[in-house]
N, C-alpha and C positions, 0 to 999 in steps of 0.2 A: 535536379533532385531524383530526375527518370532513372540515372544509371547507380543511384546509391541504393543501399543495403540494408536490413535490419542490422548486422553487423557493424556496420558503418558506425552507427547511432548508439552501440550497445555501451551498458555500462556494466563492469564484473563488480565491480567493487559494493555489491549490495548485499544486505542484512538479511541473514537466513536464521527461522525459527522453525522449531517442532511444534506441529500442529496441538501438541498437547501443554507447552508451555502454558503458563498463565497470564492471562494478558497486563498483568503487575510488571512479572519479569519481561515483555516485551516492552514494556513501557521503558525500563530502566535500559535494556539494550540499543532502543530506537535514539533516549535521548543520548547517550555515549556515541553514539553511530553520528547523529547530528553534527558532535563537535568537528566531527572528521572532513564529513559529507554533507554539508549544510542543505546542497539541493537534491538530496535523493531521500526523501522524508516518508520512506515505505518499507517494510518489511516482508520478505517472501515465506508463505507459511509452505513448508512440505508435513507431509504425513507418508511416516514409512520412505525419505529420499523423492516422492514424487510432489510435484506440485499441487498444492491444494489451492491459494489465493493469495489476495497480497492484503494487510493490515497497513495501510497509510495511516500517515497523522490523522488526516481529514476522518476518515472511516474511525479510527480509534472514539477520537473525542465526540465524533456524533453517535458512534454505538454505547462509549460511556454517559452520553448526556440523556440518550431514550431509556436505557438502563434504569440509572440512578434516579430520573424525574419520574418516572413511571412508578418505580418503588417507593419512593418518598411520598408522592403524593397520595399513594394509595395505603401509607403506614402512619404518615403525620398527623399529628391531634390540631394542629393549627400553626400559625406564625411562631408560638414560643420555641415550639422544638424541631421548626423544619430545616435547619441549617446543621443539626446535628444528625438529623434524620438522614438528610440527603448525602454527607458526611459518611454516615453508616454505608448507606445504599450504594457510595462509590468503591467502599473498599468490598463492598461484596461482589459489586460487577466485574470488577478487576482483578478478582478471583478466576473468575471463567478462562474458560481455553482458549486459545488462540484462534482456534479453528470456528470458534461461535461468531468471532467477529470478522473472521478474512473475508473480501469482497472475491467472489468466484467466477464472477462474469469478464475478468479481465482476458484481454485476448492475447492468445496462444499463438506462437510466431515461429517460425523457421528461420535462421540466421541467412540465409539467402533470400528471403522474401524482399520484395521492392518494396522501398521507404515509404512511398507513398500510399501504398497498400495497409503498410501498418500504419500509417496515420489516419486512411480512412475507417480503419476497424476502430481505434482509438476514438475514433469521434462517434462513431455510431454507437461504442460502448460508452461513452460519456466517460471515459477514462484518462488518469494523467499518466500512465502507464503501459505498455504491454511487455510481455514476459518472453524471450526469446529460449527457446528450449529446441535440443539437437538429439535426435532421437528421445530418450529418458531423462537425458542431462538438463540441467539449469545451467543457462550460459549467463544470462543477467537480465537486464531489465533495458527496454529502452523508454526512459522517460521521454514527457512531451517538451522539456527545456531544450533535450539533445536535437531532436527533427527542428525545432526552431534554430539552434543555431547551423545547422546543416543547413536549412532555408535559408537563412541571412546570407552564408557563404555563397550560395550559390547565386542569391539575387542581388549580391553586391556590386554595386557601380563600378566601370571599369576604368 
């Protein structure tokens, strides 16, 4: 794996959304994208063509839960109306912009960066993805699963 580069584990079939899109629209696009790429559960968020962050399925659900639960607990009158209050809060939270839920501490790497250093950056950032950018152009993502596949190929018995 020492000779492998970020480009070797790059996934170019990523979903890209604009920072101004609603989380509801992002969720619809992500749901459709998961039908063709079930192992790539994240979208890249761009603002004016530049990388801003990533909204993964995990960050989307965590953000929605935090936002809706907080709003529901604050405005609910008790058990009788909590479910409806929570649903209303979810709709309100999903109307927010993708930029508000985007995780911005994702490692950004170059295509020629050694894969073991990409993995190290992902581990330190507690991220399942690294973003591959050349100049200012997004090339794709390196998911943790692709690094795992590369490692398994390297470590396979002879």
